[in-house]
N, C-alpha and C positions, 0 to 999 in steps of 0.2 A: 594387451592390457588385461590385468587380472580382474576378477569380479569385484574385489574390494576397491580397486582403483576406479572401476567403472561407477560404482556406487558413490564414491567421493566426487567424481566428475559430475554426477547428477545432483548431489547435495549442495555443492557450492553455488550453482546458479539459483537453485530453489531458495536458499537462504538469502542470497543477494537480492533476488526479485522481491522477496517479502520485505526486506529492510528498506527497499526503495519504493515500496507501495505498489509494486506491480503484482497485485494479488492473484489475478487470473493466471498469469504466467507461473507464479509460485505454486499455485494449486496444481497446475498441469504437470510441473516437474515432480511434485510430491507424489502424484498419482502414477507417474512414470516409474518412480523409485519403487512404489508398492507393487506395480506390475512386474518389474524386474525381479524383485524379491519373491514374488509368487511363482515365477518360472524357474527359480533357482533354489529349490527346497533344501539342497544339501549344504547351504552356507551355515557356518558356525554362528551362533547367537542370532539366528534368523528371527525368532519371536521378539527378542529385545530390540533389534533393529527396526522391525516392522512396527512395534509399539511406539518407538521414538518417532518414526515417520508419521504414524497416525496421529500422535500428539501434536506434531507441527502442522499437520493438515487441519486438525481441529482449530488450531490457532488462526490459520489462514481463513478458514470458513467463518470463524467468529469475527475477524476483521472485515471480511466481505459483508457480513450481516450488519455490522456497525456502519459501514459506508452507505449501504443501501437504506438504512433507517434514518440517516442524518438528513436534516432539512436541506433543501437545495440552496437556500440563501438564509443567512441569519437575520433575525428581526432585531433591528437597532432602534433605540429610542431616538427621538428627534434631537435631544441634547448630544447624544453620542455621534449622530450623523453630522451635526454642526461642528463638533470638535474635530472630527476626522477631516472635514473640509478645510477647516482653518489650518490644521497641522500639515496637510499635504497640498496646499496651494503654493505654488512657486512662481507666480506671475510677477513680472517685473513692473508692470504698470497697473493702474486701477481698471483700465478698460479691459485688459487681458484677464484680470481677476474676475471681472463681472461676467465675461464670456465663460470662463471656467466654472464659475458658480452656477450659471444657467445650465451648463451641460451636466454638472453633477447633481443638480437639484431637480 
């Protein structure tokens, strides 16, 4: 396998992981690519490739920071909570609906 093919084999999962929200895995793959590029200084367009990978790595780091800073659970108003309960209650009888409401409330 040529060096270019090896880089491609590393870029595909890194991109796929990022698209699927597997941010830690994506970050690891991008760091692996940078490490590979660092050990193969003779590659053409090395700086351009490394710059592109660093840019993607910054994107992944930004997404990780967003996830970490997001609240654990959203705050919903009582009216919105009531609406959600009504829309997603699929009970066939009133008794079952009462139990579901007690569980969700």
